[in-house]
C-alpha positions in Angstrom: 0.0 0.0 0.0 1.3 3.4 -0.9 2.1 5.7 2.1 -0.4 8.4 2.9 0.1 12.0 3.9 -2.2 14.8 5.1 -2.7 17.7 2.8 -3.8 20.7 4.9 -5.4 23.8 3.4 -6.1 27.0 5.3 -9.9 27.3 5.5 -11.1 30.9 5.8 -14.6 31.7 6.8 -16.9 32.7 9.6 -19.0 29.7 10.5 -20.0 26.2 9.6 -22.7 23.8 10.9 -21.3 21.3 13.4 -22.8 18.6 11.2 -21.0 19.5 7.9 -19.4 16.2 6.8 -21.8 15.4 3.9 -22.1 19.0 2.7 -18.3 19.4 2.7 -17.9 16.1 0.8 -20.3 17.4 -1.8 -18.6 20.8 -2.1 -15.2 19.2 -2.6 -16.6 16.7 -5.2 -17.9 19.7 -7.2 -14.3 21.0 -7.6 -12.4 17.7 -7.6 -14.8 15.1 -9.2 -12.5 12.2 -8.6 -13.1 12.6 -4.8 -16.7 11.4 -5.3 -15.5 7.8 -6.1 -12.2 7.8 -4.3 -11.8 4.8 -2.0 -8.4 5.7 -0.5 -9.0 9.3 0.6 -10.2 10.4 4.1 -11.5 13.8 5.2 -11.2 15.4 8.6 -14.1 17.6 9.7 -13.2 21.3 10.0 -12.6 22.3 13.6 -13.9 25.4 15.3 -15.5 26.8 18.5 -19.1 26.0 19.2 -21.2 29.2 19.3 -24.7 27.7 19.6 -27.6 27.0 17.2 -25.7 24.1 15.7 -22.8 26.3 14.5 -19.0 26.5 14.8 -16.9 29.6 14.6 -14.1 28.7 12.3 -12.3 32.1 12.3 -9.5 33.1 12.4 -7.6 29.8 11.7 -9.1 26.6 10.6 -7.9 23.8 8.3 -9.4 21.5 5.6 -7.4 18.3 5.9 -7.5 15.4 3.4 -5.5 12.1 4.0 -4.5 10.5 0.8 -1.8 8.5 -1.0 1.2 10.7 -1.9 0.6 10.1 -5.7 -2.9 11.6 -5.3 -1.8 14.9 -3.8 -1.7 16.7 -7.2 -5.4 15.8 -7.9 -6.5 18.0 -5.0 -4.4 21.0 -5.6 -7.3 22.5 -7.6 -9.0 23.3 -4.3 -6.4 26.0 -3.5 -7.9 29.5 -4.2 -11.5 28.2 -4.5 -14.5 29.0 -2.3 -16.5 26.1 -1.1 -20.2 26.6 -0.4 -20.9 24.3 2.6 -24.6 24.3 3.5 -24.8 28.0 2.4 -21.6 28.9 4.4 -18.7 30.2 2.3 -15.2 28.8 3.0 -12.3 30.0 1.0 -9.5 27.5 0.6 -5.9 28.7 0.9 -2.5 27.3 -0.2 -1.8 23.7 1.0 1.0 22.1 2.9 1.6 18.4 3.4 2.2 16.7 6.7 3.6 13.2 7.3 1.7 10.8 9.5 3.5 10.4 12.8 3.1 7.3 15.0 1.6 7.7 18.4 0.7 5.1 21.0 -2.8 6.8 21.4 -5.0 7.9 18.6 -8.4 9.6 18.6 -11.2 9.7 16.0 -14.0 12.3 16.5 -16.6 10.1 14.8 -16.6 6.5 13.7 -19.6 4.8 12.0 -20.4 1.2 11.1 -23.4 -0.6 9.7 -25.9 -1.0 12.5 -23.7 1.3 14.6 -26.8 2.5 16.6 -26.4 -0.8 18.5 -23.4 -0.3 20.8 -22.6 -4.0 21.0 -22.8 -4.5 17.3 -20.5 -1.5 16.9 -17.9 -2.9 19.2 -18.1 -6.3 17.5 -17.6 -4.7 14.0 -14.6 -2.6 15.2 -13.0 -5.7 16.7 -13.5 -7.5 13.4 -12.0 -4.7 11.3 -9.0 -4.2 13.5 -8.2 -7.9 13.5 -8.5 -7.9 9.7 -5.8 -5.2 9.4 -3.6 -6.5 12.2 -4.1 -3.7 14.7 -4.1 -4.7 18.3 -5.2 -1.9 20.6 -7.5 -1.1 23.5 -10.5 0.8 22.1 -12.5 3.1 24.4 -15.9 4.4 23.2 -16.5 8.0 24.1 -19.4 10.3 23.0 -22.3 8.9 21.0 -22.8 11.2 18.0 -25.2 11.6 15.1 -24.9 13.3 11.8 -27.2 13.6 8.8 -27.0 12.3 5.2 -29.9 13.4 2.9 -32.0 14.0 6.0 -31.3 10.6 7.5 -29.6 10.4 10.9 -26.5 8.2 11.2 -25.2 7.1 14.6 -21.5 6.8 15.5 -19.1 7.2 18.4 -15.9 9.1 19.3 -13.2 6.4 19.6 -9.9 6.3 21.5 -7.3 3.7 20.5 -4.5 3.2 23.0 -1.5 0.8 23.4 -0.5 1.0 19.7 2.8 -0.1 18.3 4.4 2.4 15.8 3.5 0.3 12.7 0.0 -0.3 14.0 -0.5 3.5 14.6 0.5 4.4 11.1 -1.7 1.6 9.7 -4.7 2.8 11.6 -4.2 6.4 10.5 -3.8 5.3 6.9 -6.8 2.9 6.8 -9.2 4.4 9.3 -12.1 2.4 10.7 -15.8 2.1 9.7 -17.4 3.8 6.7 -18.1 7.3 5.4 -14.4 8.4 5.6 -14.9 11.0 2.9 -17.5 12.6 5.1 -15.2 13.0 8.1 -15.7 9.6 9.8 -13.0 7.2 10.9 -10.2 9.8 10.8 -7.6 8.9 13.5 -4.9 11.2 14.6 -2.7 11.8 17.7 -4.8 13.5 20.4 -2.8 16.8 20.3 -3.6 17.2 16.5 -7.3 16.3 17.1 -7.7 19.2 19.6 -6.3 21.9 17.3 
């Protein structure tokens, strides 16, 4: 498998809905059509400060982060200088920089979804199955139960903390993610200090 990197764009705007994964996926796909069908690209939700009414303040400094194979970076450079309309909120995309994945013993994902994930036991069973398949042995701690919407349908997931990772397992988990809907901000693992930026 080809190594992956994060491509990080400055995201300039005022606010975004907290639940913006599907809208952001759609906006990126309008500019980079290959994103729509890509199986090897992950998206991190844009971070901000909650200001009420389901909105995040993303000023003055937020990032749009995509995780993708090194050879695919050029496909996404077209985003630089564009304005994304995300649920009627304008976000201008700046010049990108790349960031290598760094191993860490503990990784965090803000939201992980699986089929039938509304049932916590089935969620745990599916996560155990997926991690065994990719050879990742870690202790997983479920955190907050979260929902997000796709075409008006509510999908349930959880924040997930993975601890006790060896260096190669940590990189593998970051590269592969867990669960589905990774182009909508799900299953994106990173060291805890990055996740809180």
